[in-house]
C-alpha positions, -999 to 999 in steps of 0.1 A, spaced: 509 71 -63 531 50 -41 545 26 -67 563 5 -41 534 -2 -18 524 -38 -11 488 -29 -20 498 -24 -57 521 -55 -58 554 -41 -45 578 -68 -33 610 -70 -13 634 -93 -32 665 -91 -9 679 -75 22 713 -79 37 699 -81 73 664 -82 89 675 -89 125 651 -66 144 624 -60 118 620 -73 82 623 -51 51 587 -61 41 575 -34 66 590 -7 43 563 -12 17 533 -15 40 504 6 28 494 19 63 513 45 83 539 32 108 529 28 145 546 23 178 539 -2 205 558 9 236 558 -23 256 561 -49 227 592 -69 222 601 -99 201 627 -126 210 652 -105 191 645 -71 207 622 -41 205 593 -46 181 595 -19 154 572 -11 125 598 -8 98 630 -24 85 657 -25 112 691 -42 109 714 -53 137 743 -30 148 769 -37 122 802 -52 134 816 -63 101 828 -42 70 802 -28 46 767 -14 49 731 -27 47 709 -25 17 678 -40 2 662 -45 -33 626 -42 -41 605 -47 -72 580 -19 -79 543 -29 -80 537 -1 -105 565 3 -130 571 37 -145 584 73 -140 595 82 -105 589 117 -93 602 114 -57 608 94 -26 597 96 10 622 79 34 601 78 66 620 72 99 589 77 121 595 62 157 631 53 149 643 81 172 674 65 185 682 39 159 673 54 125 698 50 96 719 82 95 724 82 57 708 67 27 712 65 -11 687 52 -36 694 34 -69 671 23 -97 670 0 -127 647 -9 -156 649 -47 -159 631 -70 -183 609 -94 -163 615 -124 -185 653 -120 -181 654 -118 -143 673 -146 -124 654 -167 -99 655 -150 -65 649 -172 -34 616 -165 -16 624 -147 17 599 -162 41 599 -151 77 630 -130 81 631 -115 116 664 -124 134 681 -134 101 707 -122 77 711 -129 40 726 -163 32 755 -168 8 730 -183 -16 708 -152 -15 738 -129 -20 748 -150 -50 714 -148 -66 709 -111 -61 745 -104 -74 732 -114 -109 711 -82 -109 744 -62 -107 726 -37 -85 759 -20 -75 759 -5 -111 723 8 -110 716 45 -116 716 68 -86 684 87 -81 694 99 -46 731 102 -38 743 95 -2 724 119 19 720 124 57 685 118 71 667 140 96 648 123 124 619 148 125 592 142 151 588 107 166 555 102 147 565 121 116 599 115 103 595 122 66 626 128 44 615 139 9 636 136 -22 626 150 -56 637 130 -87 643 146 -121 641 116 -144 618 107 -173 630 71 -175 609 41 -167 621 21 -136 611 -13 -124 634 -20 -94 648 0 -65 679 -5 -43 678 13 -9 712 17 7 715 26 44 748 37 59 760 18 78 729 2 95 698 11 114 661 15 108 637 29 82 599 28 88 587 32 53 600 38 18 575 54 -5 582 57 -42 560 84 -58 554 85 -95 532 74 -124 529 41 -142 541 38 -178 531 12 -204 547 4 -237 517 10 -259 535 1 -291 535 -35 -278 498 -35 -272 477 -60 -291 455 -38 -314 426 -63 -312 425 -65 -274 409 -36 -254 430 -22 -226 420 -4 -194 429 31 -205 425 46 -170 445 20 -151 469 36 -126 495 9 -135 495 22 -171 497 59 -161 461 69 -154 456 94 -126 429 114 -108 434 151 -116 404 165 -97 375 156 -74 347 172 -55 350 152 -22 372 124 -9 362 122 28 368 85 32 389 74 2 408 90 -27 395 85 -63 430 72 -73 420 40 -54 393 31 -79 418 28 -108 441 7 -87 457 -26 -93 435 -57 -90 401 -58 -73 393 -38 -42 403 -54 -9 377 -35 13 358 -2 14 390 15 24 404 6 -11 378 26 -29 366 62 -34 340 73 -8 326 107 -2 309 123 28 271 123 28 258 154 10 240 179 33 217 191 6 197 159 5 160 165 7 143 156 40 122 131 22 136 113 -9 116 107 -41 123 88 -73 115 97 -109 97 73 -132 129 54 -139 137 48 -102 164 74 -101 166 95 -70 155 131 -74 183 150 -56 200 183 -64 236 175 -57 263 150 -69 300 142 -65 326 138 -92 361 127 -100 381 135 -132 408 112 -145 435 117 -171 437 85 -192 470 66 -194 468 71 -231 443 90 -253 419 66 -269 384 54 -276 364 39 -247 342 10 -258 331 -5 -224 328 9 -189 330 -12 -157 319 3 -124 322 -19 -93 305 -11 -60 319 -42 -42 319 -38 -4 296 -7 -6 264 -23 5 248 5 26 266 34 10 267 28 -28 256 57 -51 221 57 -64 232 64 -99 261 75 -120 272 89 -154 305 90 -173 316 118 -197 348 123 -216 367 152 -232 399 162 -250 423 185 -232 459 194 -240 484 196 -212 481 234 -210 443 232 -210 444 206 -182 467 229 -161 443 258 -166 411 239 -157 427 224 -126 432 260 -114 395 267 -121 384 237 -100 373 218 -132 347 244 -142 346 234 -179 320 244 -205 293 217 -208 299 213 -245 334 201 -239 321 169 -223 310 140 -245 286 115 -229 301 80 -225 275 66 -202 241 83 -195 226 85 -160 224 49 -150 210 32 -118 236 14 -97 232 -16 -73 251 -20 -41 280 -45 -38 279 -54 -75 301 -51 -107 284 -33 -136 295 -35 -172 281 -11 -198 287 -4 -235 301 31 -241 281 56 -262 313 62 -282 313 26 -295 301 37 -329 312 74 -327 349 65 -322 355 97 -303 390 99 -289 392 113 -254 421 122 -230 400 127 -198 370 110 -182 347 123 -155 327 99 -132 297 115 -116 279 98 -87 245 108 -73 240 119 -47 271 106 -29 286 73 -16 314 49 -26 328 31 -57 354 4 -54 367 2 -90 364 20 -124 376 4 -156 375 22 -189 381 -5 -216 391 7 -250 418 12 -276 446 37 -276 445 64 -303 465 55 -334 471 92 -339 493 94 -308 509 61 -315 522 73 -348 535 106 -335 568 104 -316 569 124 -284 600 139 -269 588 143 -234 564 119 -216 548 149 -198 535 161 -232 518 130 -243 484 145 -241 491 175 -263 497 157 -296 474 161 -325 441 170 -309 435 203 -326 432 184 -359 408 159 -344 379 177 -328 
């Protein structure tokens, strides 16, 4: 997941200079584009962050707050279309800052043609970003092809990060900065009486398998906030095994042979009590029906079943929601079948029949006390604790 994207709440807090194009372009969710004949009053229009040619000591840099805060796995510094004016070198720093202790940073407003003011420099200096941890040391960038200038950097860190500082040396342009990783929530601070969305991508939930994602990835449906359009959901291709003439059963459920599915690893093992399935924006292409199942898998079992394309023995899956009719463009809230059974699960599978689109999936419940009480050395192993003793 791109933790810096504007679509999940990423925000530019500061940039030394935005003369040709503002730093907000770095975190756009769409791919960069090029408009050959378009100019602004300051120069060539560019879909990225581009600073003026520096004629004073120093280098340019910007600070952004991640929309999803957690563990960073890697970066993509994309210089697409910046063929003659991309930044030749970058470094990337990060910090884990407490939100309630942050200084007030002035709102940036429209920035094209501007440089940071002394007041903005003074405010951002309180973050002491010069001292933040380096995740990427100063490294030369490669321009690549005009429409594909990706520079990938792997990160070996298990820490939680909230803010990023991108340094460019000395000046120039970057089209996009993508920060790939997984959300991480402090579950020990969770109110035990309040249900949490255990599959939320912001907390660490992630799609680990799916049958079809022709028009939208399943990770979208566990995203931050409500869906903004159909493009912000999971949508499959139309199944080709649909009967020539469709029929219903006595409950109004379509009689079709096929289905589509997506499997999610929960942000934390837990008990699901309520299930929310939203088909907003999917008016002519919502699924006819759906069901939700859950299972317990260790990290090793998950790795094995991914290689097997999620062919898992039927008895492994526990029903959370039986086959249920869905309505187009509507939010549905259901009680989970585990409300009384108190079954802990680590993974959930949403099955839709026969195909179509869903905008959001929320799995409300409570994190397992078993895992809260057991310390874990590595975040990667958080799903392998204590399940053998709790079938």
